[in-house]
C-alpha positions as CSV (number, residue, x, y, z in Angstrom):
1,X,-13.3,-9.6,-20.2
2,X,-10.1,-9.3,-22.1
3,X,-6.8,-8.8,-20.3
4,X,-6.4,-5.4,-22.0
5,X,-9.7,-4.2,-20.7
6,X,-8.8,-5.4,-17.2
7,X,-5.6,-3.3,-17.4
8,X,-7.7,-0.3,-18.2
9,X,-9.7,-0.6,-15.0
10,X,-6.9,0.7,-12.9
11,X,-7.7,-0.5,-9.4
12,X,-6.6,-4.1,-9.9
13,X,-3.2,-5.1,-8.6
14,X,-0.6,-6.5,-11.0
15,X,-0.8,-10.1,-12.1
16,X,0.7,-12.6,-9.6
17,X,1.5,-16.3,-9.8
18,X,0.8,-18.8,-7.1
19,X,3.8,-19.8,-4.8
20,X,2.0,-23.0,-3.7
21,X,-0.7,-25.2,-5.1
22,X,-2.0,-28.8,-5.2
23,X,-4.9,-31.1,-4.6
24,X,-6.5,-31.7,-1.2
25,X,-8.2,-35.0,-0.6
26,X,-11.5,-34.1,1.1
27,X,-13.0,-37.6,1.1
28,X,-15.7,-39.1,-1.0
29,X,-13.1,-39.7,-3.7
30,X,-12.9,-35.9,-4.2
31,X,-9.7,-34.0,-4.7
32,X,-10.1,-30.2,-4.5
33,X,-7.6,-28.0,-6.3
34,X,-6.2,-25.1,-4.3
35,X,-3.5,-22.4,-4.8
36,X,-2.0,-19.6,-2.8
37,X,-0.5,-16.3,-3.9
38,X,0.6,-13.0,-2.5
39,X,2.5,-12.8,0.8
40,X,2.9,-16.1,2.8
41,X,3.0,-14.0,6.0
42,X,0.1,-11.7,4.9
43,X,-3.5,-11.5,6.1
44,X,-5.3,-14.8,5.1
45,X,-8.3,-14.6,2.7
46,X,-10.1,-17.3,0.9
47,X,-11.7,-16.6,-2.5
48,X,-14.9,-18.5,-3.3
49,X,-15.8,-18.5,-7.0
50,X,-19.2,-18.3,-8.6
51,X,-21.4,-20.7,-10.4
52,X,-21.4,-23.1,-8.6
53,X,-19.1,-24.8,-11.1
54,X,-17.4,-21.6,-12.4
55,X,-13.9,-22.4,-11.2
56,X,-11.2,-19.9,-10.4
57,X,-9.4,-17.7,-12.9
58,X,-6.0,-15.9,-12.7
59,X,-7.6,-12.4,-12.8
60,X,-9.3,-12.7,-9.4
61,X,-5.9,-12.9,-7.7
62,X,-5.6,-9.2,-8.6
63,X,-8.4,-8.1,-6.3
64,X,-6.0,-8.4,-3.3
65,X,-2.8,-6.5,-2.5
66,X,-0.1,-9.1,-2.9
67,X,2.1,-7.4,-0.3
68,X,-0.5,-7.5,2.4
69,X,-2.6,-10.6,1.6
70,X,-2.1,-14.3,1.7
71,X,-4.7,-15.3,-0.9
72,X,-6.1,-18.9,-0.9
73,X,-8.2,-19.9,-3.8
74,X,-9.9,-23.2,-4.6
75,X,-11.8,-24.9,-7.4
76,X,-15.0,-26.2,-5.8
77,X,-16.0,-29.9,-6.3
78,X,-16.5,-31.0,-9.9
79,X,-15.0,-28.0,-11.7
80,X,-11.8,-26.3,-12.7
81,X,-8.9,-28.6,-11.8
82,X,-10.7,-30.5,-9.0
83,X,-11.4,-34.2,-9.5
84,X,-13.5,-35.8,-10.7
85,X,-14.7,-33.2,-13.2
86,X,-18.5,-32.9,-13.6
87,X,-18.1,-33.4,-17.4
88,X,-16.9,-37.0,-16.8
89,X,-18.7,-40.3,-16.1
90,X,-16.9,-40.5,-12.7
91,X,-18.7,-37.5,-11.3
92,X,-21.5,-38.1,-8.8
93,X,-23.7,-35.1,-8.1
94,X,-24.8,-36.6,-4.8
95,X,-21.3,-35.8,-3.5
96,X,-21.5,-32.1,-4.4
97,X,-23.8,-30.0,-2.1
98,X,-23.4,-26.7,-0.3
99,X,-22.6,-28.6,2.9
100,X,-19.9,-30.7,1.3
101,X,-18.3,-27.4,0.1
102,X,-18.6,-25.8,3.6
103,X,-16.7,-28.8,5.0
104,X,-14.1,-28.6,2.2
105,X,-13.4,-25.0,3.1
106,X,-12.8,-25.9,6.7
107,X,-10.5,-28.8,5.7
108,X,-8.5,-26.5,3.5
109,X,-8.2,-23.9,6.3
110,X,-6.9,-26.5,8.7
111,X,-4.6,-28.0,6.0
112,X,-3.0,-24.6,5.3
113,X,-2.6,-23.9,9.0
114,X,-4.8,-20.8,9.1
115,X,-6.7,-19.9,12.3
116,X,-9.0,-17.2,10.9
117,X,-9.4,-15.7,7.5
118,X,-11.3,-13.2,5.5
119,X,-14.0,-14.7,3.2
120,X,-14.5,-13.2,-0.2
121,X,-17.3,-14.5,-2.5
122,X,-19.2,-13.3,-5.5
123,X,-22.5,-14.6,-7.1
124,X,-22.8,-18.2,-6.0
125,X,-19.6,-17.5,-4.0
126,X,-21.6,-15.0,-1.9
127,X,-24.1,-17.8,-1.0
128,X,-21.3,-20.2,-0.1
129,X,-19.5,-17.5,1.9
130,X,-22.7,-16.8,3.9
131,X,-23.2,-20.5,4.5
132,X,-19.7,-20.9,5.7
133,X,-19.7,-17.8,7.8
134,X,-23.0,-18.7,9.4
135,X,-21.7,-22.2,10.2
136,X,-18.2,-21.1,11.4
137,X,-18.5,-17.4,12.4
138,X,-15.5,-17.8,14.8
139,X,-13.3,-18.5,11.8
140,X,-14.2,-15.4,9.8
141,X,-12.4,-12.0,10.2
142,X,-14.4,-10.1,7.5
143,X,-16.7,-10.8,4.6
144,X,-16.5,-9.2,1.2
145,X,-19.5,-10.2,-0.9
146,X,-20.6,-9.4,-4.5
147,X,-23.7,-10.0,-6.5
148,X,-25.8,-11.5,-3.7
149,X,-27.4,-14.8,-4.4
150,X,-29.2,-17.0,-1.8
151,X,-31.0,-19.5,-4.1
152,X,-34.5,-18.5,-3.0
153,X,-37.1,-19.7,-5.6
154,X,-38.0,-16.1,-6.4
155,X,-34.4,-15.4,-7.4
156,X,-34.2,-18.6,-9.6
157,X,-37.5,-17.9,-11.2
158,X,-36.5,-14.4,-12.2
159,X,-33.5,-15.4,-14.2
160,X,-34.5,-18.8,-15.4
161,X,-38.3,-18.6,-15.4
162,X,-38.7,-15.6,-17.6
163,X,-38.4,-12.4,-15.6
164,X,-35.0,-11.5,-17.0
165,X,-36.2,-12.7,-20.4
166,X,-38.5,-9.6,-20.5
167,X,-35.3,-7.5,-20.7
168,X,-33.2,-9.8,-22.9
169,X,-35.8,-11.7,-24.9
170,X,-33.3,-12.7,-27.6
171,X,-30.9,-14.3,-25.1
172,X,-33.8,-16.0,-23.3
173,X,-35.1,-17.4,-26.5
174,X,-31.8,-19.2,-27.0
175,X,-32.0,-20.5,-23.4
176,X,-35.5,-21.9,-24.0
177,X,-34.8,-23.5,-27.4
178,X,-33.6,-26.9,-26.1
179,X,-36.6,-27.1,-23.8
180,X,-39.1,-26.2,-26.4
181,X,-37.6,-28.6,-28.9
182,X,-38.3,-31.5,-26.6
183,X,-41.6,-30.3,-25.3
184,X,-40.4,-29.8,-21.7
185,X,-41.9,-26.3,-21.5
186,X,-44.3,-24.3,-23.6
187,X,-44.8,-20.5,-24.1
188,X,-48.3,-18.9,-24.2
189,X,-49.1,-16.3,-26.9
190,X,-48.5,-13.7,-24.3
191,X,-45.0,-15.0,-23.6
192,X,-45.6,-16.7,-20.3
193,X,-43.5,-19.9,-19.8
194,X,-45.5,-22.9,-18.8
195,X,-43.6,-25.6,-17.0
196,X,-40.3,-25.6,-15.0
197,X,-37.3,-24.7,-17.1
198,X,-34.8,-25.6,-14.3
199,X,-36.4,-29.1,-14.0
200,X,-36.5,-29.5,-17.7
201,X,-32.8,-28.7,-18.0
202,X,-32.0,-31.2,-15.3
203,X,-33.5,-33.9,-17.5
204,X,-31.4,-32.7,-20.5
205,X,-28.1,-32.1,-18.7
206,X,-28.0,-35.5,-17.0
207,X,-29.1,-37.4,-20.1
208,X,-26.3,-39.9,-20.9
209,X,-26.4,-39.0,-24.6
210,X,-23.9,-36.3,-25.6
211,X,-26.1,-35.2,-28.4
212,X,-28.7,-34.2,-25.7
213,X,-26.6,-33.0,-22.8
214,X,-23.9,-31.2,-24.9
215,X,-26.1,-28.6,-26.7
216,X,-28.2,-28.1,-23.5
217,X,-25.1,-27.3,-21.5
218,X,-23.9,-24.7,-24.0
219,X,-27.3,-23.1,-24.2
220,X,-27.6,-22.9,-20.4
221,X,-24.0,-21.5,-19.9
222,X,-24.2,-19.1,-22.9
223,X,-27.4,-17.5,-21.6
224,X,-25.7,-16.7,-18.3
225,X,-22.5,-15.5,-19.9
226,X,-24.3,-13.1,-22.2
227,X,-26.4,-11.7,-19.4
228,X,-24.0,-11.1,-16.5
229,X,-22.3,-8.0,-17.9
230,X,-24.1,-4.7,-18.6
231,X,-22.2,-4.5,-21.9
232,X,-22.0,-7.9,-23.7
233,X,-18.5,-9.5,-23.6
234,X,-18.0,-11.9,-26.6
235,X,-14.8,-13.4,-25.1
236,X,-16.7,-14.4,-21.9
237,X,-19.5,-15.9,-23.9
238,X,-16.9,-17.9,-25.9
239,X,-15.3,-19.2,-22.7
240,X,-18.7,-20.4,-21.3
241,X,-19.5,-22.1,-24.7
242,X,-16.5,-24.4,-24.4
243,X,-18.2,-27.8,-24.3
244,X,-16.3,-29.3,-21.3
245,X,-16.5,-26.1,-19.3
246,X,-20.2,-25.6,-20.2
247,X,-21.1,-29.2,-19.2
248,X,-19.5,-29.0,-15.7
249,X,-20.8,-25.5,-15.1
250,X,-24.4,-26.3,-16.2
251,X,-24.7,-29.6,-14.5
252,X,-23.4,-28.3,-11.2
253,X,-25.5,-25.1,-11.3
254,X,-28.6,-26.9,-12.3
255,X,-28.4,-29.6,-9.7
256,X,-27.8,-27.0,-7.0
257,X,-30.9,-25.0,-8.2
258,X,-33.1,-28.1,-8.4
259,X,-32.3,-28.7,-4.7
260,X,-32.5,-25.0,-3.8
261,X,-28.9,-25.2,-2.5
262,X,-30.0,-27.7,0.2
263,X,-31.1,-24.6,2.2
264,X,-34.1,-24.6,4.5
265,X,-36.9,-22.0,4.7
266,X,-37.8,-20.2,7.9
267,X,-41.2,-20.3,9.5
268,X,-41.6,-16.7,8.2
269,X,-40.9,-18.0,4.6
270,X,-37.4,-16.5,4.3
271,X,-34.5,-18.4,2.9
272,X,-31.9,-19.8,5.3
273,X,-29.0,-17.6,4.5
274,X,-31.0,-14.4,5.1
275,X,-32.9,-15.8,8.1
276,X,-29.6,-16.7,9.8
277,X,-27.9,-13.4,9.0
278,X,-28.0,-12.4,12.7
279,X,-25.1,-14.9,13.2
280,X,-22.9,-12.5,11.2
281,X,-23.6,-9.4,13.3
282,X,-20.1,-9.2,14.7
283,X,-18.3,-9.7,11.4
284,X,-17.2,-6.6,9.5
285,X,-18.5,-6.8,5.9
286,X,-19.0,-5.0,2.6
287,X,-21.7,-6.0,0.1
288,X,-21.1,-4.9,-3.4
289,X,-24.1,-5.0,-5.8
290,X,-24.6,-3.9,-9.4
291,X,-27.8,-1.8,-9.9
292,X,-28.6,-3.5,-13.2
293,X,-27.7,-7.1,-12.2
294,X,-30.0,-9.5,-14.2
295,X,-28.5,-12.7,-12.8
296,X,-28.8,-11.8,-9.1
297,X,-31.1,-8.8,-8.9
298,X,-30.4,-6.1,-6.3
299,X,-33.5,-7.0,-4.2
300,X,-31.6,-9.9,-2.6
301,X,-28.7,-7.6,-1.6
302,X,-31.2,-5.2,0.0
303,X,-33.1,-8.1,1.7
304,X,-29.8,-9.3,3.2
305,X,-28.8,-5.8,4.3
306,X,-32.1,-5.4,6.0
307,X,-31.5,-8.5,8.0
308,X,-27.8,-7.6,8.5
309,X,-27.7,-3.8,8.9
310,X,-24.1,-4.0,10.3
311,X,-22.8,-4.8,6.9
312,X,-22.0,-1.9,4.5
313,X,-24.0,-2.0,1.2
314,X,-22.4,-0.5,-1.9
315,X,-24.5,-0.2,-5.0
316,X,-22.6,0.2,-8.3
317,X,-24.9,2.5,-10.2
318,X,-23.7,1.6,-13.8
319,X,-23.0,-2.1,-13.5
320,X,-24.5,-5.5,-14.0
321,X,-23.3,-8.7,-12.3
322,X,-19.7,-9.5,-13.3
323,X,-16.7,-8.6,-11.0
324,X,-14.9,-7.3,-14.0
325,X,-17.2,-4.4,-14.5
326,X,-15.2,-1.2,-13.6
327,X,-17.4,0.1,-10.7
328,X,-17.7,-3.3,-9.1
329,X,-14.0,-3.9,-9.5
330,X,-13.2,-0.6,-7.8
331,X,-15.6,-1.2,-4.9
332,X,-14.2,-4.7,-4.3
333,X,-10.6,-3.6,-4.3
334,X,-11.5,-0.7,-2.0
335,X,-13.0,-3.2,0.4
336,X,-10.1,-5.5,0.4
337,X,-7.7,-2.6,0.8
338,X,-9.7,-1.3,3.8
339,X,-9.6,-4.7,5.5
340,X,-6.0,-5.6,4.7
341,X,-4.4,-4.2,7.9
342,X,-7.1,-5.2,10.4
């Protein structure tokens, strides 16, 4: 979304620049980029971006009152300004899993001298926030979550396997094109996809030939960028189509999805993050979900809320997935404002 349209949304706080930043060595040859903004003596909050592989952007700093919050943001492994970048030959996907990131967050908390903090995460960031909070509930004062994603196979199949394609067939056709070209999937006359698009993309994205992985990355990232807002945002699509950004974003996302986030499944068949939601019962929380979210459909937010009724669920009735959509922005800022003085 353009800066002018962000200005029109109203609830966002004014732009703010970091007062501290740098790289944190988290081991494994990984250096994670972090920054802080707002009030150094304010309430600590850590912002967890989406993707995985999306990186942080300046606009998200504006979701927090800079007078009351000490905002810590980080680029997760392999993306943004963290090193090595997933678009380079030095990147090793085996060193980038959910549990590496949970450990990185703890290292960052300790390095910044923070005892407890609010955890804010959207999209993939909601999954990472849940994983972190369920692992370290004693370190979390509140949770603010948006666009709930838990990497269950049903969630992945909806967006990447053809469910969302019933609503945006033109966008989904562009996503399928690299797979069809190489015979990695097929489509029946009735429109059913035969094969595993996520596995097919893994083959393309990690092919060493730039002529193979480059176009595949742009197709993967462009499909998501065009689908995450209720009203298409050409500038967002252009950002995701940048070759270096798209390659890191697509490689990291796809590898996480192939491995189902390294989450387990309960004996009842539920994904780990929802099955373990009882660990969060004492943590105040707000869940913000767009009614017309194609990327992370509302059913997951409702399933999480059913397992965690202590959390407040806010459904934005005229919104998709992106945090920049006005109703979602307003609900997120209302949540951070409410928790600012706890």
